C-alpha positions in Angstrom: -13.6 7.0 22.1 -11.4 8.0 19.2 -9.3 6.1 16.7 -5.6 7.0 16.6 -5.9 7.8 12.9 -8.2 10.8 13.5 -5.3 12.8 14.9 -2.8 11.9 12.3 -1.7 14.2 9.5 -3.1 13.3 6.2 -0.4 14.7 3.9 -0.1 11.6 1.6 -2.3 9.3 -0.4 -1.5 6.0 -2.0 -3.4 3.3 -3.8 -2.6 -0.3 -2.9 -4.5 -3.2 -4.5 -7.2 -0.9 -5.8 -7.9 0.7 -2.4 -7.2 4.4 -1.7 -5.5 5.2 1.6 -4.8 8.5 3.3 -2.1 9.1 5.9 1.4 10.3 6.3 4.8 9.2 5.0 8.3 9.5 6.3 11.7 9.2 4.7 14.6 8.0 6.8 17.9 6.1 6.5 18.3 2.5 7.5 21.7 1.0 7.1 22.7 3.9 4.8 19.7 3.3 2.5 16.9 5.8 2.1 13.6 4.2 3.1 10.0 5.5 2.7 7.3 4.4 5.1 3.7 5.2 4.6 1.0 4.6 7.3 -2.6 5.4 6.9 -6.2 4.2 6.8 -8.5 3.3 3.9 -9.9 6.6 2.8 -13.6 5.7 3.0 -13.1 4.4 6.6 -11.1 7.4 7.6 -13.9 9.7 6.5 -16.2 7.9 9.0 -13.7 8.6 11.7 -13.2 12.2 10.6 -16.9 12.8 10.8 -17.3 11.1 14.2 -19.2 8.1 12.8 -17.4 5.6 15.0 -20.2 3.1 15.0 -20.4 3.1 11.2 -16.6 2.6 11.1 -16.9 -0.3 13.5 -19.7 -1.9 11.4 -17.7 -1.6 8.2 -14.4 -3.0 9.6 -16.3 -5.9 11.1 -18.1 -6.6 7.7 -14.8 -6.2 5.8 -12.4 -7.9 8.2 -11.8 -10.9 6.0 -12.0 -9.1 2.6 -8.7 -7.2 2.7 -6.1 -8.2 0.2 -3.6 -10.7 1.5 -0.8 -9.8 -0.9 2.3 -8.6 0.9 4.1 -7.0 -2.1 2.7 -4.1 -4.2 4.5 -4.0 -7.5 3.7 -0.4 -8.4 4.9 0.7 -4.9 7.8 -1.7 -5.2 7.8 -2.7 -1.6 6.0 -4.7 1.2 2.5 -3.6 2.2 0.6 -4.8 5.3 -3.1 -4.1 5.5 -4.7 -4.8 8.9 -8.3 -5.9 9.6 -9.1 -2.4 10.9 -8.4 -0.8 7.5 -5.0 0.6 8.5 -1.9 0.1 6.3 1.8 0.2 6.6 4.0 0.2 3.5 7.7 0.5 3.1 10.1 0.8 0.1 13.7 1.6 -0.6 14.3 4.9 -2.4 17.0 5.5 -4.9 19.6 8.0 -3.9 
């Protein structure tokens, strides 16, 4: 059993609401506007997956499932952020041309 994040490229890092995330980002155009999307996993949880400690990952996400920030806007990122109960994140923001 593997988590989808273990195969992902970890070429980007961001900190949202005091939590470090690793993952990947993409820049694309949407309605002629440049948009950046970042997807990743909380770094400490990702390390469990990376090292094959799936049961430790499961225990920790279960224990933390109701502790993730509920904010949906990250001021420093300047865009919406969604953190899921499994420790994964999706963040988007408009970029200036």
